[in-house]
Backbone bond lengths (Angstrom), bond angles and torsions (degrees), N, CA, C in turn:
res aa  C-N    CA-C-N  psi(-1)  N-CA   C-N-CA  omega(-1)  CA-C   N-CA-C  phi
1 M - - - 1.416 - - 1.532 112.51 -
2 H 1.312 113.40 -38.32 1.450 118.64 178.10 1.518 112.72 -60.89
3 D 1.355 116.58 -40.75 1.481 121.09 178.12 1.515 111.24 -64.71
4 L 1.294 118.27 -40.00 1.456 122.09 -179.95 1.545 110.20 -65.55
5 Y 1.340 117.88 -42.18 1.449 121.27 178.08 1.520 111.06 -64.29
6 C 1.322 117.56 -41.51 1.476 122.01 179.82 1.510 110.97 -64.93
7 K 1.334 118.53 -41.36 1.485 121.66 178.97 1.510 110.82 -64.13
8 A 1.324 116.96 -43.23 1.474 120.46 -179.64 1.509 110.09 -65.12
9 R 1.308 118.41 -41.94 1.466 123.25 -179.66 1.526 110.49 -65.79
10 C 1.301 116.78 -44.25 1.474 120.82 -179.91 1.523 110.53 -66.34
11 H 1.327 116.98 -36.88 1.471 120.40 179.73 1.533 111.36 -65.56
12 R 1.332 117.82 -36.60 1.446 120.38 179.49 1.539 112.03 -68.90
13 Q 1.285 119.94 -25.06 1.444 124.05 -177.65 1.540 112.27 -95.89
14 A 1.289 117.27 10.08 1.481 120.87 -173.24 1.509 112.42 -70.24
15 G 1.350 122.40 -26.47 1.446 122.22 -178.55 1.498 112.20 164.27
16 F 1.343 115.07 -160.32 1.429 121.07 -178.22 1.523 110.02 -92.64
17 T 1.319 115.20 151.91 1.462 119.08 175.79 1.527 108.79 -83.69
18 M 1.293 116.67 164.11 1.463 122.17 179.28 1.533 110.56 -62.05
19 V 1.314 116.47 -36.15 1.486 120.62 -179.99 1.532 109.48 -65.62
20 E 1.313 117.44 -42.23 1.465 120.85 179.70 1.543 110.70 -63.23
21 L 1.320 116.11 -43.09 1.467 120.29 178.45 1.517 111.74 -63.34
22 M 1.312 117.37 -39.94 1.478 121.56 -179.97 1.534 110.43 -67.15
23 I 1.315 117.27 -37.34 1.481 120.62 177.07 1.528 110.72 -64.30
24 V 1.319 116.68 -44.96 1.491 120.44 178.63 1.523 110.45 -61.86
25 I 1.313 118.28 -44.49 1.476 121.98 179.40 1.529 110.04 -62.71
26 A 1.329 117.33 -40.42 1.478 120.66 178.78 1.530 111.20 -64.11
27 V 1.323 117.27 -42.50 1.461 121.06 179.28 1.518 109.74 -63.13
28 I 1.331 117.88 -45.03 1.476 121.59 178.89 1.521 110.29 -61.99
29 A 1.313 118.31 -40.40 1.477 121.07 179.23 1.516 111.25 -65.48
30 I 1.320 118.04 -39.06 1.484 120.63 178.60 1.519 110.16 -66.65
31 L 1.318 117.98 -44.73 1.475 121.01 179.30 1.523 111.57 -63.38
32 T 1.312 116.74 -38.72 1.466 120.66 176.96 1.516 111.82 -65.39
33 A 1.350 116.42 -41.79 1.461 119.68 178.49 1.518 112.47 -63.43
34 I 1.309 117.67 -29.28 1.461 120.66 177.87 1.523 111.03 -80.58
35 A 1.315 118.90 -40.07 1.471 122.77 -172.40 1.522 113.55 -78.71
36 V 1.319 119.28 -38.99 1.471 121.64 -174.00 1.534 112.35 -59.87
37 P 1.320 120.60 -47.47 1.483 118.88 179.31 1.522 112.62 -60.28
38 N 1.339 116.62 -38.26 1.467 119.09 178.86 1.533 111.33 -64.02
39 I 1.311 116.14 -40.15 1.477 119.68 178.43 1.528 110.19 -66.89
40 I 1.301 118.19 -42.43 1.461 121.76 179.56 1.501 111.23 -63.23
41 N 1.334 118.05 -40.46 1.438 121.70 -179.90 1.518 113.40 -69.02
42 S 1.314 117.06 -27.99 1.459 120.72 -179.10 1.523 113.39 -87.39
43 L 1.322 120.37 -12.82 1.459 122.30 -179.95 1.531 113.47 -57.28
44 P 1.331 120.33 -45.91 1.452 119.82 178.55 1.550 112.51 -58.28
45 N 1.351 116.65 -35.54 1.477 119.14 178.63 1.517 110.92 -68.64
46 Y 1.310 117.06 -38.96 1.459 120.11 176.38 1.510 112.02 -64.29
47 R 1.329 115.85 -41.08 1.463 120.03 179.50 1.543 111.23 -65.30
48 L 1.331 115.57 -40.85 1.470 120.16 177.85 1.532 110.45 -61.86
49 K 1.299 116.73 -47.10 1.452 120.62 -179.33 1.540 110.43 -62.13
50 A 1.334 117.14 -42.19 1.462 120.43 177.52 1.514 111.96 -64.07
51 A 1.337 118.41 -41.34 1.466 121.73 178.06 1.510 111.21 -63.50
52 A 1.366 116.02 -40.63 1.462 119.83 178.81 1.531 111.92 -65.23
53 R 1.305 115.96 -40.94 1.466 118.94 177.88 1.526 112.23 -68.10
54 D 1.324 116.57 -37.48 1.482 119.94 175.48 1.524 110.69 -62.77
55 M 1.338 116.72 -42.69 1.457 119.98 179.36 1.526 109.59 -64.57
56 Y 1.319 118.34 -43.62 1.445 122.19 176.89 1.538 110.27 -57.53
57 S 1.315 116.04 -44.71 1.475 120.68 178.86 1.529 110.83 -63.33
58 N 1.337 117.43 -36.65 1.464 118.94 178.67 1.513 112.11 -71.60
59 F 1.339 118.22 -32.32 1.472 119.99 171.88 1.536 109.23 -60.41
60 Q 1.336 115.88 -45.59 1.465 119.89 179.73 1.539 111.49 -64.38
61 K 1.319 116.63 -40.02 1.456 120.94 177.95 1.526 110.88 -62.52
62 A 1.326 117.14 -43.07 1.453 121.24 179.21 1.525 110.30 -61.42
63 K 1.309 116.33 -41.35 1.467 121.28 179.63 1.527 109.81 -64.08
64 M 1.349 117.76 -45.96 1.456 121.17 -179.55 1.534 111.35 -65.71
65 E 1.330 117.69 -40.91 1.449 120.69 179.63 1.512 111.17 -64.57
66 A 1.328 117.76 -38.94 1.446 122.21 179.91 1.551 111.05 -61.56
67 V 1.334 114.73 -44.21 1.483 118.98 179.07 1.502 109.83 -69.67
68 K 1.312 117.77 -44.29 1.471 122.33 -177.26 1.528 112.16 -62.51
69 R 1.338 116.06 -44.75 1.455 120.85 -177.28 1.544 113.81 -87.32
70 N 1.349 115.20 -9.35 1.463 121.36 -178.88 1.544 111.89 60.46
71 V 1.323 114.59 41.87 1.496 122.53 178.84 1.524 108.64 -141.13
72 T 1.336 116.15 179.12 1.461 121.50 173.05 1.513 109.40 -88.73
73 V 1.340 116.31 135.29 1.455 121.45 174.83 1.534 106.74 -120.36
74 V 1.333 115.78 132.09 1.457 122.41 -171.09 1.539 110.93 -115.18
75 L 1.333 114.77 143.76 1.450 122.77 167.84 1.543 106.77 -110.83
76 D 1.316 116.44 117.59 1.465 123.06 -176.88 1.521 107.57 -107.23
77 F 1.342 118.17 107.47 1.452 123.33 -177.74 1.514 109.62 -91.01
78 V 1.332 117.06 133.82 1.464 123.19 179.15 1.549 107.70 -126.98
79 P 1.347 117.79 85.60 1.462 120.14 -178.95 1.522 113.62 -56.71
80 A 1.328 118.54 -35.59 1.463 120.52 -179.33 1.526 111.34 -61.37
81 S 1.338 117.50 -31.43 1.471 121.22 -179.68 1.528 111.66 -98.30
82 N 1.326 117.01 -2.39 1.460 121.91 178.91 1.529 111.21 59.67
83 M 1.344 115.85 39.94 1.472 119.89 -179.15 1.527 109.43 -153.31
84 Y 1.322 114.88 172.78 1.456 121.94 173.08 1.529 109.16 -149.92
85 E 1.329 114.54 158.82 1.464 118.50 177.47 1.499 111.15 -130.17
86 M 1.308 115.96 157.35 1.454 123.99 179.35 1.525 107.17 -119.72
87 F 1.356 116.12 130.89 1.459 118.88 178.85 1.516 110.86 -146.25
88 V 1.334 114.69 161.29 1.463 123.52 176.42 1.511 108.07 -88.60
89 D 1.327 116.35 121.39 1.475 121.74 -178.03 1.560 109.24 -100.35
90 D 1.339 114.50 70.53 1.468 119.67 -174.65 1.524 113.85 -110.16
91 G 1.328 118.20 2.19 1.458 121.47 178.45 1.517 113.54 79.12
92 A 1.334 118.22 15.23 1.468 120.04 -179.08 1.515 111.98 -62.00
93 G 1.310 117.04 146.72 1.465 123.46 175.67 1.512 114.28 63.81
94 G 1.308 116.64 34.43 1.480 120.45 177.49 1.510 114.32 86.71
95 G 1.325 117.35 7.83 1.486 120.03 175.84 1.515 110.44 -79.16
96 N 1.302 115.47 173.37 1.478 121.89 177.76 1.507 108.94 -100.86
97 A 1.316 116.29 121.83 1.462 120.78 -179.58 1.511 111.03 -72.35
98 N 1.323 116.41 146.22 1.455 124.75 174.47 1.526 115.91 61.86
99 N 1.326 116.93 23.93 1.479 119.62 177.38 1.527 111.54 -99.00
100 L 1.350 116.33 4.50 1.467 124.51 179.77 1.532 113.05 58.27
101 T 1.338 115.97 25.07 1.468 121.68 177.64 1.528 107.16 -127.70
102 R 1.321 115.14 136.03 1.467 119.58 178.69 1.515 108.23 -81.76
103 D 1.330 115.26 105.68 1.454 121.07 178.98 1.511 108.94 -135.44
104 G 1.354 116.93 170.14 1.457 119.48 -176.02 1.515 108.65 64.49
105 S 1.331 116.20 -136.88 1.458 120.02 178.48 1.529 110.44 -118.44
106 E 1.316 115.95 41.73 1.469 119.90 179.95 1.540 109.10 -64.20
107 T 1.310 114.56 142.20 1.467 122.18 -171.10 1.530 112.19 -72.75
108 L 1.328 115.26 126.35 1.456 122.53 173.67 1.518 108.55 -84.57
109 L 1.319 117.18 122.56 1.455 121.60 -179.77 1.533 113.76 -93.46
110 G 1.338 115.59 -14.09 1.451 118.33 177.79 1.518 112.41 164.56
111 T 1.334 114.34 151.22 1.454 122.90 173.27 1.503 106.37 -121.44
112 F 1.336 116.43 132.23 1.449 121.17 -172.29 1.522 109.94 -129.87
113 G 1.340 116.19 124.25 1.460 122.07 177.87 1.516 110.87 -105.04
114 M 1.305 115.68 161.24 1.461 121.13 178.76 1.537 109.44 -83.90
115 P 1.313 117.04 145.24 1.478 120.24 177.38 1.541 111.09 -72.81
116 N 1.338 115.62 172.11 1.452 120.61 176.79 1.534 110.45 -54.05
117 D 1.307 116.78 144.03 1.469 123.86 177.48 1.522 113.91 70.61
118 V 1.309 119.00 9.29 1.496 121.68 178.20 1.523 108.36 -124.07
119 T 1.336 115.11 134.43 1.466 121.80 -178.86 1.519 109.04 -120.97
120 L 1.323 115.66 135.00 1.452 121.93 170.85 1.536 104.80 -79.12
121 S 1.308 115.58 93.13 1.476 122.62 -169.74 1.534 111.47 -68.76
122 S 1.339 116.21 -48.73 1.484 119.03 -178.33 1.495 110.20 -159.48
123 A 1.320 114.79 157.62 1.474 123.03 172.40 1.517 104.81 -140.95
124 S 1.312 116.13 122.49 1.451 120.77 -176.23 1.510 109.96 -139.81
125 F 1.332 114.74 114.67 1.461 120.24 179.78 1.516 109.30 -125.49
126 S 1.323 116.54 156.34 1.460 120.74 -178.43 1.522 110.42 -54.25
127 G 1.294 116.35 145.98 1.460 121.17 -173.74 1.506 111.97 91.13
128 G 1.349 116.02 4.81 1.476 120.22 177.56 1.506 113.24 68.33
129 T 1.301 118.78 34.55 1.466 121.50 -175.71 1.527 110.81 -121.20
130 Q 1.307 115.04 165.54 1.456 122.13 175.60 1.525 111.16 -107.21
131 K 1.327 114.61 22.55 1.472 121.18 -177.82 1.519 109.73 -118.70
132 A 1.316 114.70 138.81 1.452 121.70 175.51 1.530 107.37 -134.52
133 G 1.278 115.37 160.88 1.457 117.13 178.09 1.501 110.85 -170.68
134 F 1.313 115.12 -177.27 1.456 122.17 -178.04 1.513 109.00 -131.46
135 N 1.335 115.19 140.94 1.452 120.23 175.69 1.539 110.49 -87.69
136 S 1.292 117.34 -176.97 1.453 121.78 -173.95 1.528 112.31 -66.29
137 R 1.310 118.41 -13.39 1.474 121.40 177.56 1.526 112.46 -98.43
138 G 1.324 116.82 3.23 1.461 120.42 179.21 1.513 114.24 82.33
139 L 1.321 116.96 12.65 1.458 122.17 177.44 1.521 109.65 -98.96
140 P 1.321 117.77 160.10 1.473 119.86 -179.94 1.545 111.77 -56.79
141 A 1.312 115.98 129.34 1.469 121.24 178.96 1.510 109.15 -62.42
142 N 1.324 116.05 135.76 1.482 123.07 -179.82 1.529 111.39 51.53
143 S 1.312 116.45 30.05 1.486 124.00 178.13 1.516 113.69 55.66
144 R 1.324 118.04 28.71 1.451 121.80 -177.71 1.516 110.71 -85.17
145 T 1.289 116.30 117.67 1.453 123.08 175.27 1.524 109.21 -116.21
146 G 1.284 116.80 163.95 1.472 120.06 179.66 1.520 110.95 158.46
147 N 1.351 115.19 -156.49 1.448 118.69 -176.97 1.521 113.16 -149.15
148 V 1.311 113.79 163.87 1.453 124.44 175.96 1.524 107.52 -125.19
149 I 1.324 117.12 134.67 1.467 120.83 -178.54 1.528 109.77 -118.75
150 L 1.318 114.60 128.42 1.467 122.10 174.32 1.516 108.77 -109.17
151 L 1.347 116.09 146.12 1.456 123.01 -175.30 1.526 109.63 -136.95
152 N 1.339 116.52 143.96 1.470 118.54 171.74 1.509 109.86 -114.54
153 N 1.334 116.11 177.46 1.493 118.65 -176.84 1.530 112.87 -83.56
154 N 1.343 117.76 10.33 1.460 122.26 169.94 1.515 110.13 -102.95
155 S 1.339 116.91 14.97 1.456 122.54 -178.21 1.543 113.35 58.58
156 R 1.307 115.15 41.30 1.473 120.91 172.33 1.526 106.66 -109.32
157 Y 1.310 114.69 145.63 1.469 121.08 -176.03 1.519 109.95 -127.13
158 Y 1.337 115.82 148.47 1.458 122.88 166.46 1.514 106.73 -128.39
159 K 1.318 115.44 140.08 1.461 121.55 178.86 1.517 109.35 -126.75
160 A 1.336 116.61 129.03 1.447 122.82 173.56 1.529 106.54 -106.18
161 T 1.319 116.95 123.22 1.455 122.41 -177.49 1.520 109.14 -114.26
162 L 1.332 115.23 130.14 1.458 122.64 177.21 1.530 107.57 -101.10
163 S 1.327 115.95 120.09 1.479 120.76 -177.85 1.536 109.36 -92.74
164 S 1.362 114.13 170.11 1.460 119.98 -178.77 1.514 112.10 -67.84
165 A 1.340 118.47 -17.72 1.455 122.97 177.38 1.536 111.68 -86.63
166 G 1.353 117.37 -2.38 1.436 121.19 -178.90 1.518 114.23 86.66
167 N 1.334 116.93 12.15 1.464 120.73 178.13 1.507 110.36 -88.03
168 I 1.313 116.72 148.91 1.459 123.02 178.78 1.505 108.27 -113.83
169 K 1.317 117.27 127.18 1.461 122.21 -179.86 1.519 108.27 -117.24
170 L 1.319 117.04 130.08 1.462 122.38 -179.69 1.520 107.82 -108.09
171 Q 1.350 116.90 127.77 1.470 122.45 -179.76 1.520 109.69 -130.84
172 M 1.357 115.19 152.75 1.452 121.33 179.09 1.537 109.17 -118.66
173 S 1.328 115.97 148.90 1.474 121.77 178.40 1.516 109.06 -146.59
174 S 1.315 115.15 149.22 1.480 118.66 175.66 1.522 111.08 -101.67
175 D 1.335 117.23 -1.76 1.457 120.13 179.20 1.523 114.21 -134.07
176 G 1.325 117.66 -3.22 1.469 121.21 -179.42 1.510 113.66 77.39
177 I 1.340 117.01 4.68 1.478 120.30 -179.23 1.508 110.99 -119.25
178 N 1.332 115.75 -50.09 1.458 121.99 -178.62 1.503 110.03 -94.22
179 W 1.346 117.81 109.25 1.445 123.59 -174.54 1.507 110.86 -99.91
180 N 1.319 116.78 135.99 1.470 122.30 176.92 1.496 109.94 -87.11
């Protein structure tokens, strides 16, 4: 009798039944069906935030390079191409220094494109230009202040504003009007 009881007890502890496994698989499938669309919808917002932080970092890098090299460093935004570049405006190779234009053989420090689902909506700086930069003291080159706006296809916006003191402020908006 003892052997029969032990065999029955051991058999019950052998594992999961097919019904239990099917219930677990069904629960996992339902949770996945709920979570995946939310993740997919939030990807453009994550990309926008990452692009805004990268742009902020590149403003800071331009400022540091200008002070370190004792020259003007420019960020040239091209919304039509959805990209921008950073270069040293020192007049190297027959170029004109401090004209905020890459000419001669002035050093290109980087070209930066926007990720999928992110658009370089506008760049507007004083003097009616899409170029900003920093002089050797870390202040805006040629006193140009203004902002750059990034947009994603979820109608979220980020704006980077360059102040007259050379500070960069990053703001987010869900309508492009009211900035946090």
